[in-house]
PLY file of the C-alpha trace (Angstrom):
ply
format ascii 1.0
element vertex 362
property float x
property float y
property float z
element edge 361
property int vertex1
property int vertex2
end_header
64.34 36.61 -93.26
61.59 35.88 -90.74
64.11 34.46 -88.25
65.49 37.97 -87.88
63.73 40.50 -85.73
61.94 43.21 -87.69
59.41 45.13 -85.58
55.87 45.37 -86.91
54.15 48.72 -86.99
50.99 48.88 -84.91
47.95 49.29 -87.11
45.16 51.56 -86.07
42.50 49.48 -87.78
41.97 45.75 -88.07
43.05 44.40 -91.44
40.37 43.62 -93.98
39.85 39.88 -94.41
40.00 38.69 -97.97
39.72 35.28 -99.54
42.98 33.40 -99.05
44.49 36.01 -96.71
46.70 35.19 -93.74
43.98 36.54 -91.45
41.43 34.11 -92.90
43.83 31.20 -92.62
44.60 32.15 -89.01
40.92 32.26 -88.03
40.21 28.90 -89.68
43.25 27.40 -87.98
42.27 28.84 -84.61
38.81 27.25 -84.79
40.15 23.81 -85.76
42.70 24.02 -82.95
40.12 24.87 -80.29
38.15 21.84 -81.49
41.22 19.66 -80.89
41.80 21.32 -77.48
38.24 20.44 -76.45
38.55 16.88 -77.77
41.92 16.28 -76.08
40.67 17.47 -72.69
37.42 15.54 -73.10
39.09 12.20 -73.87
41.95 12.55 -71.36
40.06 10.59 -68.64
39.85 7.66 -71.11
43.49 7.37 -72.21
44.43 4.84 -69.53
41.64 2.43 -70.52
41.24 2.93 -74.28
44.38 2.59 -76.43
42.79 4.32 -79.41
41.94 7.33 -77.25
45.50 7.50 -75.96
46.83 7.43 -79.53
44.43 10.21 -80.54
45.39 12.18 -77.42
49.11 11.88 -78.23
48.52 12.82 -81.87
46.63 15.96 -80.88
49.33 16.92 -78.38
52.02 16.80 -81.06
50.54 19.88 -82.76
47.59 21.52 -80.99
49.45 23.61 -78.41
52.40 24.52 -80.67
50.00 25.73 -83.34
47.61 27.36 -80.86
50.50 29.31 -79.36
51.74 30.13 -82.87
48.40 31.49 -84.07
48.15 33.49 -80.83
51.49 35.05 -81.74
50.23 35.76 -85.24
47.23 37.74 -83.96
49.48 39.60 -81.50
51.35 41.30 -84.34
48.78 44.14 -84.56
48.47 44.80 -80.82
51.73 43.89 -79.11
52.74 47.47 -78.31
51.01 50.70 -77.43
47.73 51.24 -75.59
46.12 48.18 -77.18
48.98 45.95 -76.09
48.83 47.25 -72.54
45.03 46.88 -72.49
45.28 43.25 -73.54
47.85 42.49 -70.82
45.54 43.96 -68.19
42.59 42.05 -69.62
44.57 38.79 -69.44
45.42 39.54 -65.80
41.76 40.09 -64.91
40.68 37.00 -66.86
43.18 34.95 -64.89
42.04 36.31 -61.51
38.37 35.70 -62.35
38.69 32.18 -63.76
41.33 31.04 -61.28
38.85 32.02 -58.57
35.89 30.34 -60.30
37.71 27.07 -60.99
39.28 26.96 -57.53
36.00 27.57 -55.70
34.22 24.92 -57.77
37.07 22.48 -57.24
37.11 22.97 -53.48
33.33 22.64 -53.20
32.46 20.12 -55.94
35.12 18.70 -58.26
37.84 18.02 -55.66
40.38 16.76 -58.17
43.39 15.03 -56.55
46.75 16.80 -56.61
45.36 20.30 -57.17
46.96 23.18 -55.26
44.72 26.19 -54.91
46.91 29.23 -55.31
47.12 32.17 -57.70
50.72 31.09 -58.30
49.60 27.63 -59.51
47.28 28.06 -62.54
44.33 25.69 -62.44
44.92 23.18 -65.26
44.32 24.96 -68.61
44.60 28.46 -67.11
48.39 28.28 -67.48
47.77 29.51 -71.03
46.60 32.92 -69.76
49.77 33.39 -67.71
51.82 32.11 -70.64
50.15 34.51 -73.07
51.05 37.49 -70.87
54.65 36.30 -70.46
55.06 35.62 -74.20
53.94 39.16 -74.95
56.26 40.69 -72.36
59.24 38.60 -73.49
58.75 39.42 -77.17
58.34 43.11 -76.37
61.64 42.91 -74.48
63.33 41.11 -77.38
62.24 43.87 -79.75
63.35 46.67 -77.44
66.71 44.97 -76.85
67.10 44.34 -80.59
67.66 40.60 -80.20
68.73 39.48 -83.66
67.70 35.81 -83.56
64.83 35.59 -81.07
63.72 32.12 -82.13
67.06 30.53 -81.29
67.16 32.40 -77.98
63.64 31.13 -77.26
64.63 27.54 -78.11
67.59 27.83 -75.74
65.25 29.07 -73.00
62.84 26.22 -73.74
65.65 23.68 -73.33
67.18 25.37 -70.27
63.89 25.65 -68.32
63.82 21.88 -67.85
66.95 22.03 -65.71
65.54 24.56 -63.23
64.46 22.69 -60.08
61.06 24.31 -59.65
57.62 22.81 -59.98
56.60 23.03 -63.61
53.10 24.13 -62.55
54.41 27.22 -60.75
52.92 30.01 -62.88
53.03 27.49 -65.72
56.63 28.57 -66.36
57.77 25.25 -67.81
55.14 25.13 -70.55
55.37 28.88 -71.06
59.06 28.84 -71.96
58.90 25.54 -73.84
56.22 27.01 -76.13
57.81 30.47 -76.40
59.51 29.66 -79.77
56.12 28.92 -81.34
54.71 32.29 -80.21
57.66 34.04 -81.83
57.37 31.95 -85.00
53.68 32.84 -85.21
54.44 36.53 -84.75
56.89 36.63 -87.65
55.66 33.83 -89.89
54.06 35.04 -93.15
50.74 33.18 -92.94
49.63 34.73 -96.21
52.15 32.56 -98.06
50.63 29.31 -96.80
47.92 29.36 -99.45
50.65 29.27 -102.09
52.71 26.65 -100.26
49.81 24.28 -99.75
48.96 23.67 -103.36
47.03 20.48 -104.01
50.01 18.04 -104.25
51.69 19.47 -101.11
48.39 19.40 -99.23
47.87 15.71 -99.98
51.44 14.89 -98.94
51.12 16.83 -95.67
47.74 15.25 -94.90
49.28 11.84 -95.55
52.12 12.57 -93.12
49.57 13.64 -90.52
47.65 10.41 -90.98
50.82 8.28 -90.88
51.79 9.98 -87.62
48.43 9.04 -86.09
48.88 5.41 -87.14
52.45 5.37 -85.81
51.33 6.73 -82.46
48.66 4.05 -82.26
51.38 1.44 -82.66
53.84 3.12 -80.30
51.49 4.48 -77.62
52.42 1.85 -74.98
55.98 3.18 -75.01
55.14 6.90 -74.90
54.39 8.77 -71.70
51.91 11.60 -72.40
53.85 13.73 -69.89
56.66 13.98 -72.46
54.42 16.10 -74.69
52.77 18.17 -71.94
55.98 20.11 -71.19
54.96 20.81 -67.60
57.66 18.81 -65.78
61.36 19.21 -65.12
63.81 16.79 -66.70
64.36 15.17 -63.32
60.63 14.57 -62.90
60.54 12.99 -66.37
63.49 10.73 -65.56
65.80 12.46 -68.02
68.57 12.96 -65.47
71.43 12.77 -67.98
71.94 16.28 -69.36
72.72 15.18 -72.90
69.68 12.89 -72.98
67.43 15.65 -71.66
68.60 18.14 -74.28
68.25 15.61 -77.10
64.76 14.60 -75.96
63.56 18.22 -75.78
65.02 19.00 -79.20
63.54 15.80 -80.65
60.12 16.75 -79.32
60.51 20.21 -80.85
61.28 18.53 -84.20
58.26 16.23 -83.85
55.99 19.18 -83.00
57.22 21.18 -85.99
56.63 18.23 -88.32
53.20 17.43 -86.88
52.18 21.10 -86.92
53.23 21.58 -90.54
51.37 18.39 -91.50
48.19 19.45 -89.69
48.11 22.71 -91.65
47.06 20.63 -94.65
43.61 20.26 -93.05
43.08 24.02 -92.69
40.95 25.81 -95.33
42.67 28.84 -96.84
39.49 30.68 -97.86
36.55 32.15 -95.98
34.12 29.41 -94.98
31.63 28.49 -92.26
34.27 28.20 -89.55
36.05 31.49 -90.25
33.75 33.67 -88.16
33.75 31.06 -85.37
37.51 31.49 -85.18
36.99 34.98 -83.76
35.44 33.64 -80.54
37.66 30.71 -79.57
38.50 32.38 -76.24
34.96 31.62 -75.10
35.43 27.93 -75.82
38.83 27.86 -74.13
37.69 29.37 -70.85
34.30 27.63 -70.61
34.95 24.12 -71.93
36.99 23.11 -68.88
33.94 23.71 -66.69
31.81 21.48 -68.93
34.36 18.65 -68.72
34.72 18.99 -64.93
30.94 18.86 -64.52
30.78 15.80 -66.81
33.31 14.05 -64.54
31.51 15.22 -61.39
28.19 13.76 -62.54
29.82 10.44 -63.49
29.47 10.65 -67.27
32.77 8.86 -67.86
31.67 5.77 -65.94
29.26 5.04 -68.80
31.80 5.46 -71.62
33.19 1.94 -71.96
33.29 1.37 -75.72
34.75 2.95 -78.84
31.28 3.89 -80.09
30.54 5.88 -76.95
34.00 7.47 -77.08
33.28 8.58 -80.66
29.98 10.03 -79.46
31.92 11.96 -76.81
34.17 13.38 -79.53
31.16 14.41 -81.63
29.56 16.08 -78.60
32.84 17.94 -78.00
32.78 19.25 -81.57
29.13 20.26 -81.19
29.81 22.07 -77.92
32.69 23.91 -79.56
30.40 25.18 -82.30
27.77 26.25 -79.74
30.31 28.09 -77.57
31.53 30.09 -80.57
27.99 31.30 -81.30
27.39 35.04 -81.06
24.67 34.46 -78.45
27.27 33.01 -76.06
29.46 36.06 -76.63
26.59 38.45 -75.94
25.79 36.69 -72.66
29.32 35.97 -71.41
31.23 38.94 -72.78
31.64 40.79 -69.43
33.17 37.67 -67.87
35.24 36.36 -70.79
36.48 39.73 -72.04
36.42 41.94 -68.92
37.58 45.52 -68.86
41.05 45.18 -67.43
41.54 48.95 -67.42
38.69 49.32 -64.92
40.61 47.24 -62.36
44.26 47.55 -63.36
44.16 50.96 -65.01
46.48 52.33 -62.35
49.28 50.01 -63.51
51.63 51.56 -66.05
53.27 48.93 -68.25
55.38 51.27 -70.34
57.52 54.05 -68.84
57.23 57.52 -70.22
59.97 58.60 -72.55
62.19 61.28 -71.13
62.19 64.52 -73.03
65.52 65.62 -74.41
66.72 68.90 -73.01
67.96 71.37 -75.56
71.10 73.29 -74.63
0 1
1 2
2 3
3 4
4 5
5 6
6 7
7 8
8 9
9 10
10 11
11 12
12 13
13 14
14 15
15 16
16 17
17 18
18 19
19 20
20 21
21 22
22 23
23 24
24 25
25 26
26 27
27 28
28 29
29 30
30 31
31 32
32 33
33 34
34 35
35 36
36 37
37 38
38 39
39 40
40 41
41 42
42 43
43 44
44 45
45 46
46 47
47 48
48 49
49 50
50 51
51 52
52 53
53 54
54 55
55 56
56 57
57 58
58 59
59 60
60 61
61 62
62 63
63 64
64 65
65 66
66 67
67 68
68 69
69 70
70 71
71 72
72 73
73 74
74 75
75 76
76 77
77 78
78 79
79 80
80 81
81 82
82 83
83 84
84 85
85 86
86 87
87 88
88 89
89 90
90 91
91 92
92 93
93 94
94 95
95 96
96 97
97 98
98 99
99 100
100 101
101 102
102 103
103 104
104 105
105 106
106 107
107 108
108 109
109 110
110 111
111 112
112 113
113 114
114 115
115 116
116 117
117 118
118 119
119 120
120 121
121 122
122 123
123 124
124 125
125 126
126 127
127 128
128 129
129 130
130 131
131 132
132 133
133 134
134 135
135 136
136 137
137 138
138 139
139 140
140 141
141 142
142 143
143 144
144 145
145 146
146 147
147 148
148 149
149 150
150 151
151 152
152 153
153 154
154 155
155 156
156 157
157 158
158 159
159 160
160 161
161 162
162 163
163 164
164 165
165 166
166 167
167 168
168 169
169 170
170 171
171 172
172 173
173 174
174 175
175 176
176 177
177 178
178 179
179 180
180 181
181 182
182 183
183 184
184 185
185 186
186 187
187 188
188 189
189 190
190 191
191 192
192 193
193 194
194 195
195 196
196 197
197 198
198 199
199 200
200 201
201 202
202 203
203 204
204 205
205 206
206 207
207 208
208 209
209 210
210 211
211 212
212 213
213 214
214 215
215 216
216 217
217 218
218 219
219 220
220 221
221 222
222 223
223 224
224 225
225 226
226 227
227 228
228 229
229 230
230 231
231 232
232 233
233 234
234 235
235 236
236 237
237 238
238 239
239 240
240 241
241 242
242 243
243 244
244 245
245 246
246 247
247 248
248 249
249 250
250 251
251 252
252 253
253 254
254 255
255 256
256 257
257 258
258 259
259 260
260 261
261 262
262 263
263 264
264 265
265 266
266 267
267 268
268 269
269 270
270 271
271 272
272 273
273 274
274 275
275 276
276 277
277 278
278 279
279 280
280 281
281 282
282 283
283 284
284 285
285 286
286 287
287 288
288 289
289 290
290 291
291 292
292 293
293 294
294 295
295 296
296 297
297 298
298 299
299 300
300 301
301 302
302 303
303 304
304 305
305 306
306 307
307 308
308 309
309 310
310 311
311 312
312 313
313 314
314 315
315 316
316 317
317 318
318 319
319 320
320 321
321 322
322 323
323 324
324 325
325 326
326 327
327 328
328 329
329 330
330 331
331 332
332 333
333 334
334 335
335 336
336 337
337 338
338 339
339 340
340 341
341 342
342 343
343 344
344 345
345 346
346 347
347 348
348 349
349 350
350 351
351 352
352 353
353 354
354 355
355 356
356 357
357 358
358 359
359 360
360 361
């Protein structure tokens, strides 16, 4: 049962990708999700003036982060422990220091977004994901070492409980980190290779229909929905859910919505190797760079010219095009030292796993 905790053995070599494999599905899913991440961040400045953009924004937020966290958990199954796991944690730390510095300097000198606190303890907008990724890995490693039998239910309890803690949700991104923790654990244990069998043609059409119905429903209901409900970065008090029972029910209802929307979106994901499969290997480049492109677009006043649905659609198409460009191998060759820095060179002195004590023989 995948809800139970069964440790994975660390593989020395990357698995071979075959047609219809879980690895292929994960790469295809990861590319489609980074497209939706780019689109959501690109249209966010328009959601207060264009109802259709707000509906699209809400629809994307019902599944893109849950699935993105889940697929991140899936790819962590081969490198959670051992030297590779420790190397990745140090790389994440260096990535965070570098990009937190870059975004903060640019914001202080150019962007000057309101309400931004420049501190390494307050991740700059999307950089919360880097902190979250490190914490998810550390928490799951602890669950495995402590032999937690039902980690998903423990993670759901933590995701509900975090909303009661009276700290700023942006502090180290802890609110979103613990709210999305269950999806990381699901991704780690979920058998992606079975999805090709589950999503046979009739099921795929049904799931795609549910996804489309959800988009239409959100277009009708968007005036009554606060996007902050789906961002998971605020305490219950900040959201106005001051009654404990209401807060718990709202968080659990949003979990249910995210699970439904995520399962429905999977219908759009190809199960075989295709043009987007290789692009799925380099989504980190899109994630860390696309925020700069959007901030520069705002800085140069691009959004003042987008005042119609046609221009908004053009913005979406440009976002898709930029995603494809940023996943190109040329971008990786140029930006590799910055995007995938050598964490061992800076944090090699940090030991993340204590040495095992040798047993003394009497």
